[in-house]
N, C-alpha and C positions, 0 to 999 in steps of 0.2 A: 315798158321801156326800161332798158338797163344800160349800164356803161361800165367800163373798166378804167379806173383812175390810178395815177401813181402819186403816192404821198409817203415821204420818209423812206424812200428807197424800196418800197413794197408796192405791190399792185393789189387792188381791191375791186371786186365786182359789186356794184351798188345798184339799188333800185330806189325809186322815189318813195319816201315815207319810212324807210328802214333806218335802224340805228347801227352805228359802226364805231369800232375802237381803232384809232390810228395812232401812230407815234406822236408824241407830245407836240402840240402847236402852241405858239406864244400868242394866243388870242384870249380875250376875257370871255367868261361864260355869258352866253346870250348873243355873242357877236356872229355876224354873217361871214361865212368863209366861201370863197370861190376857187375851184380847182380847174386850172386851165390845161393841165396835162392829162387830157382824155385820150386813152389809147384806142378805145373801141366804143361804138355806140350801136345798140341793137334794138329793134322793135319788131312788131309782127310782120312787117314787109321785108326787111332785110337787115344786113349788118354793114356798118361803115367801119373799116379798119384804117387807122392812121398810119402814116409813114414819116416820122414816128407818132405824131399826134393828129387827131381829127381837127381840121381847121375850123375855127369858129365855135367848136363845141366847148361847153363848160358845165360843171356840176356845182350847184349851189347847196350849201349846208349851213346848219346852225350849231354852234358849240353848246353842248348840254352840260358837260362836267369835265373836270380834270381829275386824274387819280394815278395811283401806282399799282402795278400788278402784284401778284403773289411773289413771295421771296423764293429765289432760286439759290440753293446752297451749293457752294463749290468747296470740295475737300481734296487737298493734295497730300500724298503720303509717299515717302521714300522708305521702302522696307529696310530694316536693319540699320538705319542711319539716324534714328530718333528725330526725324524731320516730319512735321505735319503742319499744314496750314489750312485754316478754314476761312471762308469768305462768303459773303452774301450779296445778292443783287436784286433790286426791284426796279423794273422798267416803268418809266412814266408814260401815260397815255392820255389821249383826249377823246371823249365820247362825243360823237356827232349824230345829228339827224339829217338825212338827205332830204332836201326840200324840193329840188327841181333839177331836171336834166334838160339842157338846151342843146339841140342837135347842131345847129350852125349850118353853114353853106356847104 
């Protein structure tokens, strides 16, 4: 069984038992998280597509860790004007383990 959930403005295809990195959630490590915004649920028999969400469906997960991604370097340069600017960015993420997918009615 698999599902498509929405978290942090992005969509993720998840299956029970897999690990996933999503945008940072403000939950402590070890906490149980439930995603109500399930866009699609599929199994061997068929697929339920929500409009926009599948009613009663939810995905349960556990927070494993928090972290920050690799640094992305930004460099701006104006030629012949002696202007250059360097900047870096590291995006925060939360590592999850998908525990269960509940189909709903």
